[in-house]
C-alpha positions in Angstrom: 105.9 -30.5 139.5 107.2 -34.1 139.2 104.9 -37.0 140.0 106.6 -40.6 140.8 104.3 -43.5 139.6 104.4 -47.3 139.7 101.9 -50.0 138.5 100.8 -51.7 135.2 98.7 -48.6 134.8 101.1 -45.9 135.3 102.0 -43.9 132.4 104.6 -41.2 131.8 103.5 -37.8 130.6 104.1 -33.8 130.7 101.4 -31.4 130.4 103.3 -28.4 130.9 102.4 -27.9 134.4 103.4 -31.6 136.0 105.8 -34.4 134.4 104.9 -37.8 135.6 107.8 -40.3 136.0 107.8 -44.1 136.4 110.0 -45.4 138.7 110.2 -48.0 141.4 109.0 -46.1 144.6 111.1 -46.3 147.3 111.9 -44.4 150.6 113.8 -41.8 149.2 111.0 -40.7 147.0 108.6 -40.4 150.5 111.4 -38.5 152.3 111.7 -36.2 149.2 108.0 -35.6 149.5 108.5 -34.3 152.9 111.4 -32.4 152.2 110.2 -29.0 153.5 112.3 -26.1 151.6 114.7 -24.2 154.0 114.0 -26.8 156.7 115.3 -30.0 155.6 117.9 -31.0 152.8 116.9 -31.5 149.2 117.0 -35.3 148.3 118.5 -36.6 145.0 116.8 -39.0 142.8 118.9 -39.6 139.6 120.5 -36.4 138.1 118.0 -34.1 139.8 116.9 -32.9 143.5 113.6 -32.9 145.0 112.0 -31.5 147.6 108.3 -31.1 149.1 105.8 -31.0 146.1 103.4 -28.9 148.2 105.2 -25.6 147.0 103.9 -26.0 143.2 101.2 -28.7 144.1 97.8 -26.9 142.6 96.5 -29.7 140.9 96.7 -32.6 143.6 93.8 -34.6 141.5 94.8 -33.7 138.1 97.3 -36.8 137.6 94.8 -39.6 139.0 92.3 -37.9 136.8 94.4 -38.1 133.8 95.1 -41.7 134.3 91.3 -42.5 134.3 90.3 -42.7 138.2 86.7 -42.5 138.3 86.8 -42.8 142.3 89.4 -41.0 144.7 89.9 -41.2 148.5 91.5 -38.3 149.4 93.3 -38.5 152.9 93.2 -34.7 154.5 95.2 -33.6 157.2 92.8 -30.8 159.0 89.5 -31.8 161.1 86.2 -30.4 159.7 86.1 -27.0 161.1 83.6 -26.5 163.7 80.2 -24.7 163.2 80.7 -22.5 165.9 84.2 -20.9 166.4 84.8 -19.5 170.0 84.7 -15.8 169.8 87.7 -13.8 170.8 87.5 -11.0 173.6 86.6 -7.5 172.5 89.8 -6.1 173.6 91.8 -9.1 171.6 94.5 -7.7 169.2 96.2 -10.0 166.5 99.7 -10.8 167.5 102.5 -11.1 164.8 102.8 -14.9 165.5 99.0 -15.5 164.9 99.1 -13.5 161.7 102.0 -15.3 160.3 100.4 -18.5 161.2 97.0 -17.5 159.4 99.4 -16.6 156.1 101.2 -20.2 156.5 97.8 -21.7 156.4 96.7 -20.0 153.3 100.0 -21.1 151.6 99.4 -24.6 152.6 95.8 -24.8 151.5 94.3 -28.1 151.0 93.9 -27.6 147.3 92.6 -31.3 146.9 89.2 -30.3 149.1 88.8 -27.1 146.8 89.3 -29.3 143.6 86.7 -31.7 145.0 84.1 -29.1 145.1 84.9 -28.1 141.5 84.2 -31.7 140.4 81.2 -32.2 142.1 80.0 -29.0 140.2 80.9 -30.3 137.0 79.4 -33.8 137.8 76.3 -32.0 138.6 75.7 -29.9 135.2 77.1 -32.9 133.2 74.4 -35.0 134.6 71.9 -32.1 133.4 73.2 -31.8 129.8 70.1 -32.6 127.3 70.4 -35.9 125.9 70.2 -34.2 122.3 73.3 -31.8 123.3 75.4 -34.8 124.1 74.2 -36.5 120.7 75.4 -33.6 119.0 78.9 -33.2 120.4 81.4 -34.0 117.6 84.2 -36.7 118.2 86.8 -34.6 117.6 86.2 -31.4 119.5 87.4 -28.0 118.2 90.8 -26.7 119.4 90.5 -25.1 122.7 86.9 -26.2 123.3 85.9 -28.9 126.2 85.4 -32.1 125.2 82.0 -32.9 127.0 81.7 -36.2 125.4 84.8 -37.8 126.7 83.9 -36.5 130.3 83.6 -38.8 133.0 82.4 -37.8 136.2 85.0 -38.1 139.2 83.7 -39.1 142.6 86.1 -37.8 145.8 85.9 -39.1 149.1 87.0 -36.7 151.6 88.8 -38.6 154.5 89.6 -36.1 157.4 90.8 -37.0 161.0 88.4 -36.9 163.6 90.4 -34.6 165.9 92.9 -31.8 165.1 96.4 -33.4 164.7 98.1 -30.7 167.1 95.6 -32.2 169.7 98.2 -35.4 169.8 101.2 -33.3 169.8 103.6 -32.4 172.8 103.9 -29.0 174.2 106.4 -26.7 172.2 108.6 -27.0 175.2 108.7 -30.6 175.1 109.6 -30.7 171.4 112.1 -28.0 171.4 109.8 -25.4 169.9 109.2 -27.4 166.6 106.5 -25.9 164.7 103.3 -28.0 164.6 103.7 -29.3 161.1 107.0 -30.2 161.7 106.8 -32.6 164.8 108.5 -35.6 163.4 108.9 -37.3 166.7 108.3 -41.0 167.1 105.6 -41.1 170.1 103.6 -38.2 168.1 103.8 -40.4 164.8 102.5 -43.2 166.7 99.8 -41.2 168.1 98.6 -40.3 164.5 98.6 -43.7 163.4 96.7 -44.8 166.4 94.0 -42.0 165.4 94.1 -43.0 161.6 93.4 -46.7 162.5 90.8 -45.9 164.7 89.1 -43.5 162.2 89.4 -46.2 159.2 87.9 -48.8 161.4 84.9 -46.3 162.7 84.3 -45.4 158.7 85.0 -49.0 157.7 81.4 -49.7 156.0 81.6 -46.2 154.1 85.1 -47.1 153.0 84.0 -50.6 152.1 80.9 -49.2 150.1 83.0 -46.5 148.4 85.3 -49.0 146.9 82.5 -51.4 145.8 82.7 -51.7 142.1 78.9 -52.8 141.4 77.8 -49.1 143.4 76.6 -46.6 141.4 78.3 -43.4 141.3 77.4 -41.4 144.4 74.9 -38.3 143.5 76.5 -34.7 144.1 75.7 -32.9 147.3 73.8 -30.3 145.2 71.3 -33.0 144.4 67.8 -32.1 146.0 67.2 -34.7 148.6 64.4 -37.3 147.9 61.2 -36.5 149.3 60.3 -38.4 152.5 57.3 -40.8 151.9 
């Protein structure tokens, strides 16, 4: 993995899994990020070629956390799954196409959403460490141990689309039977932009509250609800 970063707080690093490179971000970096292997050509930046990082993107929040982020806004691509999934007919047999789509969905699973769940678990247990244990932590922990004294809770806000993105796409016949994730058509992109603006407007107050520096860290979803007076 290679992460291109820009800004005053941007620092270069290499943890053996991902390499962080400072650069002046341009359109070619975005094009490289969208370059799905075997579908779109690789993009040359400097002396190397780059493609969609989703192939090896197993720690999407790691670089931001390593740079000191305490609050992360994650914009997902999938609407929240409905609680009641319609049942299939009793005589239904999955087709090869349906099985392949299931496998593709698993390969492109939203790792950031899963990672946000792990962070909530860590935040929950870190907040419950006894004070005397915190005080006994060494300044330089032994090699291979977790430095809990330096751990800083990270709050992740999951921003999901209110509607499935495929619902705004034209029919496969109209798009030349292009797979759902690759419908880079102007009309479709315009509808997605409108959906994003509409969803952001609907959650405007929540987003403002999330980035308010004076607000205390949000409690984990594992916290017990306060009793009703």
